[in-house]
Every structure is written in C-alpha cells, then in structure tokens.
C-alpha positions in Angstrom: 17.7 -64.5 116.7 19.9 -66.2 114.1 18.4 -69.2 112.3 20.6 -71.4 110.3 18.9 -73.6 107.8 21.0 -76.6 106.4 20.0 -77.4 102.7 21.1 -79.9 100.3 20.7 -80.4 96.5 19.5 -83.8 95.5 18.4 -85.5 92.3 14.7 -85.2 91.5 13.3 -88.2 93.2 10.4 -88.5 90.7 12.8 -88.4 87.8 14.9 -91.1 89.4 12.0 -93.4 90.0 10.9 -93.0 86.4 14.3 -93.8 85.1 14.4 -96.9 87.3 11.0 -98.1 86.1 12.0 -97.4 82.5 15.3 -99.4 83.0 17.3 -96.2 82.1 19.2 -95.6 85.4 22.8 -96.7 84.9 25.8 -96.9 87.1 29.1 -95.5 85.9 32.2 -97.5 85.2 33.4 -97.0 88.7 30.5 -99.0 90.1 29.6 -96.2 92.5 28.4 -93.2 90.5 25.1 -92.8 88.8 24.9 -91.5 85.3 22.6 -88.6 85.8 23.3 -86.0 83.1 19.6 -85.9 82.1 18.1 -85.9 85.7 17.4 -82.4 87.2 18.7 -81.5 90.6 16.7 -79.5 93.2 16.4 -78.7 96.7 15.7 -81.7 99.1 12.1 -81.6 99.8 12.4 -81.8 103.6 14.9 -79.1 103.6 12.6 -76.9 101.7 10.1 -77.3 104.4 12.9 -76.4 107.0 13.2 -73.1 105.0 9.4 -72.8 105.3 9.5 -73.4 109.0 12.1 -70.6 109.4 10.0 -68.2 107.2 6.8 -68.9 109.3 8.8 -68.1 112.4 9.7 -64.7 110.8 6.1 -64.2 109.6 5.0 -64.7 113.2 6.9 -61.5 114.2 10.0 -62.9 115.5 13.0 -60.6 114.9 15.4 -63.0 113.2 18.0 -63.4 110.3 17.8 -66.6 108.2 20.9 -68.1 106.8 20.8 -71.0 104.4 24.0 -73.1 104.1 24.9 -76.0 101.7 27.9 -78.0 101.0 29.1 -78.6 97.4 31.1 -77.2 94.7 28.3 -75.5 92.8 25.3 -74.7 94.7 24.1 -71.5 92.8 20.7 -72.7 91.8 19.9 -74.2 95.2 21.0 -71.0 97.1 19.4 -68.6 94.7 16.1 -70.5 95.4 16.7 -70.1 99.1 17.4 -66.4 98.6 14.2 -66.1 96.5 12.2 -67.7 99.2 13.5 -65.2 101.8 16.8 -66.2 103.2 18.8 -63.1 104.4 22.1 -64.8 103.7 23.2 -67.9 101.6 26.4 -69.7 102.2 28.2 -72.3 99.9 30.8 -74.5 101.5 33.1 -75.9 98.8 33.8 -79.6 99.3 34.0 -82.7 97.2 30.7 -84.4 98.0 32.1 -87.9 97.0 34.5 -87.6 100.1 31.7 -86.9 102.6 29.8 -89.1 104.8 27.2 -88.2 107.4 29.9 -87.6 110.1 32.1 -85.3 107.9 29.1 -83.4 106.6 27.9 -82.7 110.3 31.5 -81.8 111.2 31.7 -79.2 108.4 28.3 -77.7 109.2 28.8 -77.6 112.9 32.3 -75.9 112.3 30.7 -73.3 110.0 28.0 -72.5 112.5 30.7 -72.1 115.3 32.9 -69.9 113.1 30.0 -67.6 112.2 29.0 -66.6 115.6 26.8 -69.6 116.2 23.1 -70.0 115.9 20.0 -69.8 118.2 18.2 -72.4 116.1 19.4 -74.8 113.5 16.7 -76.3 111.1 17.2 -79.3 108.9 15.0 -81.5 107.0 14.2 -84.8 108.7 16.2 -86.6 106.0 17.5 -86.3 102.5 15.6 -88.0 99.7 18.8 -89.5 98.1 20.1 -91.5 101.0 17.2 -91.4 103.6 19.5 -91.6 106.5 18.5 -88.6 108.7 21.7 -88.8 110.7 23.3 -85.4 110.0 21.0 -83.3 112.3 21.6 -85.4 115.3 25.4 -85.4 114.7 25.2 -81.4 114.3 23.4 -81.3 117.7 26.0 -83.5 119.2 28.9 -81.3 117.8 27.3 -78.1 118.9 26.2 -79.5 122.4 22.6 -78.6 121.4 19.4 -80.5 122.2 17.8 -81.9 119.1 14.0 -82.1 118.6 13.2 -84.4 115.5 10.2 -84.6 113.3 8.6 -81.2 113.9 5.3 -80.2 112.2 5.2 -76.8 113.8 7.5 -74.4 115.7 6.7 -71.5 117.9 9.4 -69.1 119.3 8.9 -66.8 122.2 12.1 -65.1 123.1 14.6 -67.8 124.2 11.7 -70.3 124.6 10.8 -72.9 122.0 7.6 -74.9 121.6 7.7 -77.8 119.0 4.8 -79.8 117.9 6.3 -83.2 116.8 4.6 -85.8 114.5 4.8 -89.3 115.9 3.2 -92.5 115.1 1.0 -92.1 118.0 -0.1 -88.7 117.3 1.2 -85.2 118.0 3.6 -84.5 120.8 4.4 -81.0 122.1 7.6 -80.4 123.7 9.0 -77.2 125.2 12.6 -76.1 125.8 15.1 -73.2 125.3 17.2 -72.1 122.4 19.9 -72.9 121.0 18.5 -76.0 119.6 18.5 -78.2 116.5 15.1 -79.1 115.1 14.3 -81.4 112.1 11.3 -80.7 110.0 8.9 -83.2 108.7 6.5 -83.1 105.7 3.6 -82.8 108.2 4.5 -79.1 108.4 2.6 -78.6 105.2 3.4 -77.3 101.6 6.2 -74.8 101.3 5.5 -71.5 99.6 6.7 -70.6 96.1 9.0 -67.6 95.6 7.5 -64.7 93.8 8.8 -63.5 90.4 10.0 -60.3 92.0 12.1 -62.2 94.6 13.5 -64.5 91.9 14.8 -61.6 90.0 16.2 -60.1 93.3 17.8 -63.5 94.1 19.8 -63.4 90.9 21.9 -60.5 92.2 22.5 -62.2 95.6 25.9 -63.6 95.7 26.4 -66.5 98.2 29.2 -66.3 100.8 31.8 -68.8 99.7 33.8 -70.7 102.3 36.5 -73.3 101.8 36.6 -76.4 104.0 40.2 -75.6 104.8 39.2 -72.3 106.4 37.0 -74.0 109.0 39.9 -75.5 111.2 38.9 -79.0 110.9 41.5 -81.8 111.5 42.4 -84.5 109.1 40.6 -86.9 111.5 37.4 -84.8 111.3 37.5 -84.8 107.5 38.0 -88.5 107.3 34.9 -90.5 106.4 34.0 -93.4 108.6 31.6 -94.8 106.1 32.9 -95.3 102.5 30.6 -96.2 99.6 32.1 -99.4 98.0 29.3 -100.2 95.4 26.1 -99.0 94.1 23.6 -100.9 92.0 20.1 -100.5 90.6 17.9 -103.4 91.7 15.7 -105.2 89.3 12.0 -104.0 89.5 9.6 -106.9 89.3 5.8 -106.7 89.2 3.7 -109.8 90.0 0.0 -109.3 89.6 -2.8 -111.9 89.6 -6.3 -111.2 88.3 -9.2 -112.7 90.0 -12.2 -113.6 87.9 -15.8 -114.0 88.7 -18.6 -111.9 90.1 -17.8 -109.3 92.7 -19.0 -111.6 95.4 -17.0 -114.6 94.1 -13.8 -112.5 93.6 -14.2 -111.1 97.2 -14.4 -114.7 98.6 -11.4 -115.9 96.6 -9.4 -112.8 97.7 -10.2 -113.3 101.4 -9.2 -117.0 101.1 -5.9 -116.1 99.4 -5.1 -113.4 102.1 -5.9 -115.9 104.9 -3.7 -118.5 103.2 -0.8 -115.9 103.1 -1.5 -115.0 106.8 -2.1 -111.5 105.8 -5.5 -111.5 107.7 
C-alpha cells in the first residue's frame, strides 16, 4: 500500500496571534503580504496529524510506504521533520506559493500523485491554519476520481478495505469503503508523536525528491488561479469588559438580567 500525505508549512499560529494582540503584525507595501521575518514557520498542525494517522496504520501491521509531499520553493525543514517522524520518502514540488489558489494546489498535488504511480490512500489535514479553507483535499479527490472521507478521528486498513471513524457535531460516525480514497484528518485523532533524536539525525541525510511544476504536464489553464488575493489587512482587536459589583448573589442576579436583556438566555 502506498500512502501519500500532503503537508504544508504555515506560520506559527500562536506567534501570529501574539503579534496581532501586541499590534506588531504588519502588511507589506503591496497590501497583500505579511511582514513575517520574525515569525517561525512549522508544519500545519492538522497535516502533522495526517502524518500521525499514516504512522498508526503502519504501526498496526499494514505493509505500506509513506510519502510526504509539499509545495513550495524551500521545504527542507518541513520535509526533514516528516522524514524524522517516519516518512519513507519526502517530495518537494517547487512552485511560487503566491500564484497558487486551492484549485491550482490541488491540480499540482493530483498531477504528482498520478505521475508517481498513484496512491492507495491520500491523507490530508482537515484544513490549513493559515487560511482555514479545507478545500484542497476535496479537489484532490475530484481530480483523482477518488471518494473522500472528511474529519477522520481514526482509520483502520484491512487489505483494500477502509474503516474510518468520523468526528461529527452529532457524535462519531463510522463509514466503510474501499481504497483508493482521500481522507482528511481532524484534531480528534489525538496528539501526534515527536521524532526521536536518532531519527532527527538520520533525517538530516535524507534528501527530498525535487520536482518542478513544469514536469507535471499541467496546462496553462490548470495552473491559472481562479481566486486571486487582492488585499489583506489586520483587523483591529477590541476588548470590551464590564465588571459587575456586589455580593456573589447580587452579581449573579444582575448578570442574569443583562443576559436576558441581550436575548442570550
């Protein structure tokens, strides 16, 4: 079985939030690009859980190879992290991220999977923490003519059969199907593992397979974004807090009255 895990490097969400609260997150002169020289980049959290899902499948005794693939001009740190976690192969697709939207990203990833003898299982994070769209996995499934199972909290593989436990607002839902398939992983999967020091050292010697977008046979139309960023801005963060004075009983009574007046209860 070949498992392809799609991973993305993002700005550290906690650092971004801290910069916003401190009023230090600025937009560049073009009105579109964040000035982020001091903000660290790391693997998207949901994608890291997709890697964990692949590793758990292998831990369960399934004979499989795990390939981590990412798009971007310099993905060494990200892919070395995936290699240290246990990926058999890491692939870097060189592309200008500023020219990509969800559609083009999916076209590139699907073209890579097709050109590399396909995949029995494609795992993606449920969404990326930078844009929170969660569109790419569904588009990959469409391009590869594979069924897609979103929001997985657990995956079991038995030969060509797939059992996925989905996390839904109404509780867990178990679905069964056959591979090949695309599955998106949610945070309900649980905490991902940390790479060992030994694996980190070994990952330093592992070189990613580098692929140019031009080698994937995509047309100009397939590489043309349908959604173009025109403006990005940092919203003003305001905090309004009202303190209620009095004894606990009096404060509780006043709070209930205010909530009723605001139709909250």
